[in-house]
C-alpha positions as CSV (number, residue, x, y, z in Angstrom):
1,M,-95.0,77.0,45.7
2,S,-96.5,74.1,43.8
3,G,-95.6,70.5,44.5
4,H,-95.7,68.3,47.6
5,V,-94.3,69.8,50.7
6,R,-91.7,67.7,52.5
7,L,-92.5,67.1,56.1
8,D,-90.2,64.2,57.0
9,G,-90.7,63.5,60.6
10,G,-90.8,66.0,63.5
11,Y,-88.6,69.0,63.9
12,G,-85.2,67.9,65.0
13,G,-82.7,70.7,65.3
14,S,-79.6,71.5,67.4
15,D,-79.7,73.1,70.8
16,D,-79.5,76.5,69.2
17,G,-82.4,75.6,66.9
18,E,-84.5,74.5,69.8
19,S,-83.9,77.7,71.7
20,A,-84.8,79.7,68.6
21,V,-88.2,78.0,68.1
22,G,-89.0,78.3,71.8
23,D,-92.4,77.0,72.7
24,L,-93.7,76.2,69.2
25,N,-96.1,73.4,69.0
26,Q,-95.3,70.3,66.9
27,R,-97.2,71.5,63.9
28,Q,-95.6,74.9,63.9
29,A,-92.2,73.3,64.2
30,Q,-92.9,71.0,61.3
31,I,-94.1,74.0,59.2
32,L,-90.9,75.8,60.0
33,E,-88.9,72.7,58.9
34,A,-90.8,72.5,55.7
35,V,-90.0,76.1,54.9
36,R,-86.3,75.6,55.6
37,T,-86.3,72.4,53.5
38,N,-88.4,73.7,50.5
39,G,-87.7,77.4,50.6
40,A,-91.4,78.1,50.4
41,V,-94.7,76.5,51.4
42,S,-98.4,77.1,50.5
43,V,-101.2,77.5,53.0
44,S,-103.4,75.0,51.1
45,E,-100.8,72.3,50.9
46,L,-100.1,72.7,54.6
47,A,-103.8,72.6,55.5
48,G,-104.1,69.3,53.6
49,Q,-101.0,67.8,55.0
50,F,-102.1,68.5,58.6
51,S,-105.8,68.0,58.1
52,V,-106.6,71.4,59.5
53,T,-108.3,74.6,58.2
54,T,-106.4,77.2,56.2
55,Q,-107.3,79.7,59.0
56,T,-105.3,77.5,61.4
57,I,-102.3,77.4,59.1
58,R,-102.5,81.2,58.7
59,R,-102.4,81.6,62.5
60,D,-99.4,79.3,62.7
61,L,-97.6,81.3,60.0
62,K,-98.4,84.5,61.8
63,V,-96.7,83.2,65.0
64,L,-93.7,82.1,63.0
65,G,-93.5,85.4,61.1
66,E,-93.7,87.5,64.3
67,R,-90.7,85.6,65.6
68,G,-88.8,86.3,62.5
69,L,-88.5,82.6,61.5
70,L,-90.2,83.0,58.1
71,V,-91.8,85.6,55.9
72,K,-95.5,85.5,55.2
73,G,-96.6,85.9,51.6
74,F,-99.9,85.8,49.8
75,G,-101.1,82.2,50.1
76,G,-98.0,80.9,51.8
77,A,-94.7,81.6,53.4
78,F,-91.0,81.8,52.5
79,A,-87.7,81.4,54.3
80,A,-86.8,84.5,56.2
81,P,-84.5,86.9,54.5
82,G,-81.0,86.8,55.9
83,V,-81.2,83.1,56.9
84,A,-79.0,80.8,54.9
85,R,-80.8,77.9,53.2
86,Y,-77.9,75.7,54.2
87,T,-75.2,76.6,56.8
88,Y,-71.9,77.8,55.5
89,S,-70.1,74.6,56.6
90,E,-72.7,72.4,54.9
91,R,-72.3,74.2,51.6
92,H,-68.6,74.7,51.8
93,N,-68.0,70.9,52.2
94,T,-70.2,69.7,49.4
95,E,-69.1,69.1,45.8
96,V,-65.6,70.6,46.5
97,E,-63.8,69.2,43.5
98,I,-66.7,70.1,41.2
99,K,-66.7,73.7,42.5
100,R,-62.9,73.9,41.8
101,D,-63.4,72.6,38.3
102,L,-66.2,75.2,37.7
103,V,-64.0,78.0,38.9
104,E,-61.1,76.8,36.6
105,A,-63.5,76.8,33.7
106,L,-63.9,80.6,34.2
107,R,-60.3,81.2,33.2
108,P,-60.8,81.7,29.4
109,L,-63.5,84.3,30.2
110,L,-61.3,86.6,32.3
111,F,-58.7,89.2,31.1
112,N,-56.2,91.6,32.5
113,G,-57.7,94.8,34.0
114,A,-61.2,93.5,34.0
115,T,-63.8,94.9,36.4
116,I,-65.6,91.8,37.9
117,F,-68.6,91.3,40.1
118,V,-68.5,88.0,42.1
119,G,-71.8,86.8,43.6
120,L,-72.6,84.9,46.7
121,G,-72.0,81.2,47.2
122,T,-69.3,78.8,48.3
123,T,-68.6,77.9,44.6
124,F,-66.4,81.0,44.3
125,H,-64.2,80.4,47.3
126,T,-61.2,79.3,45.2
127,L,-61.6,82.0,42.6
128,H,-58.4,83.7,43.9
129,S,-56.4,80.9,42.4
130,V,-57.6,82.0,39.0
131,I,-57.7,85.8,39.6
132,A,-54.0,85.8,40.6
133,D,-53.1,85.2,37.0
134,F,-54.8,88.3,35.7
135,P,-53.0,91.6,36.6
136,G,-55.0,94.8,37.2
137,V,-58.3,93.1,38.0
138,L,-60.9,94.9,40.2
139,I,-63.2,92.7,42.2
140,A,-66.5,93.9,43.8
141,T,-68.4,91.4,45.9
142,P,-70.6,90.8,48.9
143,N,-68.9,87.4,49.4
144,L,-66.6,87.7,52.4
145,E,-64.6,84.6,51.5
146,V,-63.8,86.0,48.1
147,V,-62.9,89.4,49.7
148,Y,-60.5,87.7,52.1
149,S,-58.9,85.3,49.7
150,C,-58.5,87.8,46.8
151,A,-57.2,90.5,49.1
152,L,-54.6,88.1,50.6
153,H,-53.6,86.0,47.6
154,T,-53.9,88.3,44.6
155,D,-53.0,91.8,43.5
156,A,-56.6,92.6,42.6
157,T,-58.3,95.7,44.0
158,V,-61.2,94.5,46.1
159,Y,-64.4,96.3,47.0
160,V,-66.9,95.0,49.6
161,Y,-70.6,95.7,49.0
162,G,-71.8,97.1,52.3
163,G,-74.7,95.8,54.3
164,Y,-75.0,93.2,57.0
165,V,-73.5,89.8,57.4
166,R,-76.0,86.9,57.0
167,N,-76.2,84.8,60.2
168,K,-73.9,81.8,60.2
169,D,-72.7,82.6,56.7
170,T,-70.0,84.5,54.8
171,S,-72.4,86.7,52.8
172,V,-73.0,90.4,53.1
173,L,-76.6,91.2,52.3
174,T,-76.4,94.7,50.8
175,L,-78.6,97.7,51.6
176,G,-79.9,99.9,48.8
177,G,-78.0,103.0,47.9
178,A,-76.4,105.0,45.1
179,S,-73.0,103.4,45.8
180,R,-74.2,100.3,44.1
181,Q,-74.7,102.1,40.8
182,T,-71.1,103.4,40.4
183,F,-69.7,100.3,38.8
184,K,-69.8,99.2,35.2
185,F,-68.8,95.5,35.2
186,D,-67.0,93.8,32.4
187,I,-68.1,90.5,33.8
188,A,-70.7,89.6,36.4
189,I,-70.1,86.1,37.8
190,I,-73.2,84.8,39.7
191,G,-74.5,81.6,41.2
192,A,-78.0,80.2,41.8
193,S,-79.8,78.2,44.4
194,A,-81.8,76.5,41.7
195,I,-82.6,76.5,38.0
196,D,-86.1,75.6,37.0
197,R,-87.1,73.4,34.0
198,D,-88.4,76.5,32.2
199,G,-85.0,78.2,32.5
200,A,-85.7,80.5,35.4
201,V,-82.8,81.2,37.7
202,L,-84.0,81.0,41.3
203,E,-82.9,82.0,44.8
204,F,-84.1,81.6,48.4
205,D,-83.4,85.1,49.8
206,P,-85.3,88.1,48.3
207,M,-82.5,90.5,49.3
208,E,-80.0,88.4,47.3
209,V,-82.4,88.6,44.4
210,D,-82.6,92.4,44.5
211,L,-78.8,92.7,44.6
212,T,-78.3,90.3,41.6
213,R,-80.9,92.1,39.5
214,D,-79.2,95.4,40.0
215,I,-75.9,93.9,39.0
216,L,-77.3,92.4,35.8
217,T,-78.2,95.9,34.6
218,Q,-74.6,97.1,35.2
219,S,-72.8,94.3,33.4
220,R,-71.5,93.8,29.9
221,Q,-71.4,90.0,30.2
222,V,-73.3,87.8,32.7
223,V,-71.8,84.4,33.6
224,L,-73.9,81.9,35.6
225,V,-71.9,79.2,37.4
226,A,-74.0,76.3,38.6
227,H,-73.2,72.6,39.1
228,E,-75.5,70.0,37.8
229,G,-77.3,69.5,41.1
230,K,-78.8,73.0,40.9
231,F,-81.1,71.8,38.0
232,E,-82.9,69.5,40.3
233,R,-83.7,72.0,43.1
234,K,-86.5,74.5,43.8
235,A,-86.4,78.0,45.3
236,P,-89.2,80.6,45.5
237,H,-87.7,83.8,44.0
238,V,-86.9,84.4,40.3
239,V,-83.7,86.3,39.7
240,T,-83.5,86.1,36.0
241,H,-83.9,83.7,33.1
242,L,-81.3,81.8,31.0
243,R,-82.2,83.9,28.0
244,D,-80.7,86.9,29.8
245,I,-77.5,85.0,30.6
246,D,-74.5,85.2,28.3
247,V,-72.4,82.2,29.6
248,L,-73.5,79.1,31.5
249,V,-70.6,77.3,33.3
250,T,-71.7,73.9,34.5
251,N,-71.0,70.2,34.4
252,G,-72.9,67.2,33.1
253,E,-75.5,67.5,30.3
254,P,-77.7,70.6,31.2
255,A,-80.0,70.2,28.2
256,A,-81.6,67.1,29.8
257,H,-82.9,69.2,32.6
258,F,-85.2,71.5,30.6
259,E,-88.7,71.0,29.2
260,D,-87.4,72.9,26.1
261,P,-83.7,72.5,25.5
262,G,-84.0,75.6,23.3
263,V,-83.6,77.7,26.4
264,L,-79.9,77.1,26.1
265,Q,-79.8,78.7,22.6
266,G,-78.2,82.1,22.5
267,L,-75.9,81.5,25.4
268,R,-72.4,80.1,25.5
269,L,-72.1,76.8,27.3
270,V,-68.9,76.0,29.1
271,L,-68.6,72.5,30.6
272,A,-66.2,72.0,33.4
């Protein structure tokens, strides 16, 4: 949670957003906006930003936490689990061509009859166009768009990871249970909200983190798909590290984004 917290102006949401925050005061609304923008905030940074005591900030965070708008942590707060960092429509309509290219770059990694996990994220919404060329594939995913498109447009067997649907999104956040342990995946295709300069793969939602960590232990090969913009972002939760990834599918020049370009050694780099 280090770094300067963005507090650009007052809170300006939609009508639905205004009803959700209710009678929050201006500072509380701005704290909420900072959490949604940065993924996480620290008590000390907020206290300095607003020129109030840390006790005042903790009281604000308690109010926001009790309303389910964020999750309090030691020394700070995080975006609430189950709340998308960006809405589905915002993410679906960004970098559309780049996402298609990234998905096409997966083609040489797939094979007939493969058992494949597909993670969350709008990057994978055109995956059916590639899967259709590989007979006998089994897809297991919490990504409802992948479920829908692969079930309708391919001959793949499709399993849905059960749980609840994230608000205003097409993601199923799965609940724990032995059913998650029955698969052995040939390939796990995952995304990321951010990739840190030390090679850490990051996410905003802790429930998504738990799911992905489980999948990594059940997979013969792990493929991370991330467009170049993910290297310039931050998120509070560590999923894994590039040293534990087998293949990185991306665009641009990823080595320039790391303090030590050696973090890319040992993995296969596929440029879209």
